[in-house]
Structure formats: C-alpha cells, structure tokens
N, C-alpha and C positions, 0 to 999 in steps of 0.2 A: 818662300815667306816674304811678305811685304816689308821692305826695309824702311825704317823711319829715321829721322835726323839723329845723328850721334854727336851733334855739337855740344859744347860744354853747357850751354843754356838748356838744351833739351834733356840732357842727362840730369841736370840739377832739378828740372821740373818733375821728372819721374820720381826722384827721391823726395822732393818737397811735398808732392801730392800723395805719397804713400804707395805708388805703383811699384816701386823698386826698393829693395832693402840691402842689396849687395851688388858687387860687380857682375856676378853671374846673372842676376836678374836683368841688369842693364844690357848685357850681351844678348840675352834672350829677347828682350823688348825691341832692341834696335837692329839686331842682325849684324852689328859691327863686330870687328875682330876683338878678341880679348885684349890685345896690345893697345889698340886705339882707345878702347874704353878705359883701360888702366891709366894710360897717359893723361886723358882728360880728367879722370877722377883725381889723380895726383895733383893736377893744376888746381882743381876746385878745393882740395884739402889745403894746398899752399895758400890759397886766397881766403882761407878760414870759412868758406861757405859750406863745406862738408866736413864731417868729423867721423873718425872710425870709432865704433862702439865695441861691444863684446863680440863673441862668436855666435853665429846662428846655428840652426839644426843642420846636421850633416845628412846628405842623401847618399852617403857612401863617399869615402875619401875625406879630405880635410874640410872641417866645417868652415863656411864662408864668414868673412869679417863683415859685420853689420855696418852699413853706412847710414849716417844721420845728417839731416840738414841742420846747420848751426844757426838757429834763428836769432841768436844773440850776437851775430857778426856785425850788427848795426841796428839802427832804429829808423822809423819813419814818423813824420808828423801827419796826422789825419785831421782834416778840417771839414766839418759838416755845417755849411753856412745856410741858414734858413731865412725866412722873411722877418721873423721876430726874435730869433735866437741863434746862437752859434755854439757848437760843441767842438772842442779841440782835444785830441788825444795823442799820446805818444805810444807807439806799439813796437813790438819786436818784428822780425822779418817773417813771422807767421801770423801777423795781424792780431797778436794777443795784446790787449790793452794794458799798458804798464801804469799809466796815470791819465786822468781825463778831467776836464772842467767844462762847465756850460755857463753861458751868460746871456741875458736878454740884449738884443740889439734891434735897431730899426734899419733894414736894408736900404731904405730910401734916404738915409743920412749920406749915402754915397761911399765910394771906395776908400777915400782918405781916412775918415774917422773909423769906419768898420774894420779896415785891414790893420789900422793901428791897434785896435782892440784885440784882433786876432793875434797879432805879433806879441802883445803883452801876455795873452793866455798861453801862447806857445812856449814862451820863456818860463811861465809858471809851471806847466806840466813837465817840462824838461828838468827843472830844478827839483820838482817833487819826485821824479823817477831817478834822480841822481845822475843825470846825463848832461852832456854839454852840446852846444850847437855843432861841434865837430863830429859828434856821433851820428848826426842825421844824414842818412844816405839819400833820402828822397822825401818829397812833400806831395800829398794828395789832397785836392780841394774839390768838394762838391758844391755847386751853386744853383739857386732856383731859377734857372733860365737857360736859353740856348747858348752853347759855347763852341767856338771854333777850336777843336781839340788840339790842332797842331800848334797854335799860338797861345792857348789859355786865355783868350779874350772873349768876353760875353758879346753876343751879337743881338742888338735890339731887344734886350730882355724886358718883357712887358711889366714884370713886377719888381724890377731893379732899376728905377730911374737914376740916371747919372752914371750907370756902369757900362754903357755901350762902348766896346772896343778898349776897355781899360786893361792894361797888361798885368793881370793878377800875379803872375809869377815874380814880377819885380819886387813885390812886397816881401818876398822870402829870400832876397839876395844874400843876406847875412849867412845863410846856411851853405852857400856855395855848392848846391846840389841840384839835380833836376826837379822841376816842379810840374805836376800834372793837374790840369783843371778840367772838370767835366760837369755836365748837367747832373743835378742831384739824383734824378731817377736812374740814370745809368750807373751811378755810384751805388745807390741802394740795391740795384739789381745784382751787382757784384757781391755785395754784402749778403744777399739772399742765397747765392750759390755757395759762399763760404770758402774756406781755405782748401778743402779737398777738391774743389772744382766740380765740374759736371760736363757731360757731353750732351745734355738735353737742350732742347729749344724751348725757351719760355718767355713770357711777357710779364714784367713786373709793373703793375699799374698803381701810381701814387695818386690818391684822391685827397688833396689838402686844399690850400688856398686855390691852387691851380690843379689841372689834371695832366699828368704826363705818363709816358710809358717807356720802360727800359726794354730793349729788344736783345735777347740773348740767343745767339745762333751757335749751336754745338759748344756751349760753355763760354763763349766769348761775346763781349758787348759788340753789337752791330751799330755803327755810328752813321753809316750812309756816306754820301759824297762829301758833304760839308759839315757833318756832325749833328744834323738836326733830325735824324731818324727817331721815330717814336713820339713826335710832338702831336699827340692825338687830341689835345685840349681844344684845338681850333678846327676840328672837323665839324662840319655843319650837321645839325640834328633837327628833328621836328619836336618842339616842346609838346608835352602831353595835352596842354590846354590850348594849343594853337596860337599862342601870343607871339610877339616878336620882341626879342631881348637883344640890346646892343652890347657886344663884348668889349672889354677894354682894349682889344687889338683893333677895334674899329669895324669889324664885320658883325653880321647878325647871326644869332642862334648858334654860336659855337658851343660845343659840348661843355666847356668850362663855365660858360655864362648861364647854362641851364642846370648843370648838375654838380658844379664845383662847390667848395666850402662856402664861398661868398654868396653863391646863389641859394644854398641851403639856408643860410642865416636870413637872407632877404625874404625868402618864401615863408620861413617860420615866423618872422616878425609880422608879415602881411596876414598870416593865419591867426594872429593874436596871441602867439606864445610869448611868455615873459622871458626872453633870452637876449643876451648882449653879444655872445660869441658863438662861433660854429661849434666849439667844444661843448657849450651848454646844450645845444640842439642834440648833439650826439649822446650826451649823458642822459637827456630826457628819453631818447629812443631806447637806450640800454635799460632804463628803468621801466620801459613799457608804456610810455605816454602815446596814446593813439594817434594824435596829430603828427607828432615827431616821427613815429614809426612809418606812417604813410608817406611823409616827405622823403625819408631816407630810402624807403622801398622804391618810390618813384624815381629818385636819383639813380638808384641801382638799375632800374629798367632802362633808363636813358643811356647810362654808361654801357649797359649790356648790348644795346643795339649797335653801338660802335664796335664793341669787342667781338660781337658775332661776325661782323664783316672782316675783322682782323683774323679771327679763327678760320674763316673760309679761305682767306688769302694766305695765311702763314702756317696754319695747322700746328700750333705749339703743343708740347707735352703738358705744360702747366700754365696757369695764370695765377700770379700771387698779387693780392691786393695789399697796399700799404698806405701810409699817410693818415692824417687826423681823422678824416671821415670814415676810413676803413675800420677805425676802432669801434664803430657801431656794430660791426660783426654781422650777426645772423640776418637782420632785416636788409642790409645792403646786399649781402651775398644772395639772399633769396631773390631780390629784384634782378640782380645781374644774371644769376643762373636761369631764371625764367626766360629772359630775353635771349641769352646765348644758346641755351639748349633748344629754344623754340625756333631760332632763326638760322642756326648753323647747319651746314650739311651733315647728315648723320655720320659719315665716315670721319669727318674732321672732329666731331664732338664725342665720338664713341668712347675714347679713353681719356678725355680731357678732365684734368683736376682743376677746380677753382677754389682757392683757399685764401685765408688772411695770413699775413706774415706773423711768424712766431715772435720775432724780436724787432719790431719796427723802430723802436727808439735807438737800437744799437746798429742797425744795418747801414746807416749813413756813415758812421765813423769807421766801422769795419770795412765797408766798401771803399771808402777813400783810402784807407791803409792798403787794401788789396790792390787797388788801381796803381798806387805808387810802387808797391812791391813788384807787381807783374811787369810794369814798364821798366823798373830799375833792373830786374833780373831777366830781361828779355835776352834773346840770343846775342846781340851785339855787345851789350853792356857786360854780360858775363864773360864773353870772349876777352874783353880788354882787362877785366878784373883777374881772369885766370891766367894771364900771360906770365 
C-alpha cells in the first residue's frame, strides 16, 4: 500500500475534509502505525484542533471513537477587495461566515485610505460576532491584481494605481497573526472548490472589469514561479471586426481590452445602447435585448478562443465562469462553448464541463477564508501548534 504523510497537519486535513472519522480511518489512509497516529491525534486534541465525539458503528469489536475537527478553535478574517467595493467577513476554521459587511470603496484612493476602511470593517464584524482581535488566527485578503504571494505585495497592478509593492500584511499588524494576500481570482477559485476540497484540475475564469484565471491543479492553487500564473487578460487576440484597441497595460488587442467589462460597456455605448455601467449591459442581455445579447455572445467567443488554447494545453476537468459579466449566463456561455468546443482537441474537450459559478458573490470571501485556513493549518504550523 502507498504510504502517505502521517504528520499532524496531514492527519488534521483528512479529518477536516471528511475523509477520515476515526483513528482507524487514519491508520488505513496513511499506512502509519496505530501508535504513531494515536500520539499525533492526542497532540491535535490537546491543541483543541480535534475533538472526540460519540461512538461510530462497530465492524466487530469495540466501536471506534468519532473524531471531529473543532472549527471553533479560532477564527479568520476574510477580505474580498474589489475595484469599487470591499467585503469583510469573519469565519470559523471551516470557512463558515459568522459575520460579514460590505462597503463601497474606490481602489484608486490608494492603500492608506482603503486599508484604513478595511480595518474599520474588520473591527465591526469581529464585534458583531462577539470575538476579539486575539481570537484571529489568520487573515486572508484577495486583491484585483497580481501579487507576489510570498510577501503579500501587489506587483504593478493595472487597476490598482498607487498599490505597487505596498506591504498589505502590515495593515493587519494588530492581530499578531499570519496574513496571506493573493490575486482575487486565485482566491475565488479556492471558494469554488469549497471546504471539502477536490482533486480535480480546473480553471476559474473571472470576467469583470478585468479578465483573470485561477488555475487549480489537483485541488491546489497553482501560482507559478512568481505568483502570476493565470493572468490571461493580457493574452493577444484578434478582435472580431479587425480593429486595433490599446489596452491599459500599453499593449494592443489584449483579451481584456476586447472582451472585458470595460470593453463591453464601450462597445454597447458605441452601438447606441442607453447604458452607463457594465452591469446595465449585462441586465439588458439577461432581459433579451438583441444588441446586448450579440455583444455578450461576441465577448464569449473571443474569451473562448483563449480558453480553447488553455484547454489544449492544460486539459482541465472543468471551467467555471465568475465575475460581473458572467452574470449574463447563457449568452456568454454560448459564445464561450462555441469557440472552446470548435477549437479544442476532441480528447481534451470530450468530458469538459463549462459552467457559471453557483455563488459568485460569496466565493471571494469564502476563498479568502479558505486560503488563510489552508496556510494556517499547513504541515509546519500545525506541527508547532500540536507540540
């Protein structure tokens, strides 16, 4: 039998994700000795991360004692920072939201004013949940731009002027705990997988103001060498009408400049639609307006040409669409599917599912919480907690 890690962190993960419910399950899963597993489980119980429940079903002999993850052993702050709004939540260690608050912001105001507002909201949700700063074990923050994950600093983010290289974790110093910052799409991708986790390979594509992609490999975020994996918004595409559009990054005909939310609004206004925001274009498409439908479907086809190349390269199980423009649903999906199934290799596309997120408005907060929890409860941290 293939032995897997029997570290305290690995055992905790098995119980947390529901794969194991007793010491015997853990012995079977890891191939480790009963004594090793019992000693580690006892450490986890002493650290309050595991609890013993009732008795399970007997398969002959003494019924096993049920093990449960104690998701109330601490809490995490989850911050979903957008271009025009921020959501802050406090969750337990299973990413269950205990209190949450949202507020309009303008990301271009810069890190000082925006993070001061985030700090105020964080204190508000903690008070509402009856918790103190001392209860916070970790903080997770999703931001709409590229981030060097190891330092939590944004790197030349196109839609976050004034944020380049700002040490975001320092804004949360009062909590005296680890702070993890990542690109918003990676965070949403974790939110899409959920607490149970997954061993699938998937792409989570956010079509909002910008276009980004979270890459999940065997259930874990793939960040690449510097943390910029999945930045598909600046791949070059051919616009349907052959024109040249300059992107805010300075290059021409980037996917984002042709099919992102801003592009959709620009083209809708040029087509004579009475709209002032991307959301209004999406709402018109949902109501069946012919011009809006055509614009959304065209955006889907353009996005689909890039996704077809990614499908040929990465061969994911699923693609999940999220973000403001994805709320258009069927017409966007129709355009994407047409291009992906038309251009992908038959084997890669044979069992591929392309869907719209079930809970796009929650996945940012849940993902930020899960990121913080996963990192906080990784092998090394749990080892030190369980001593």
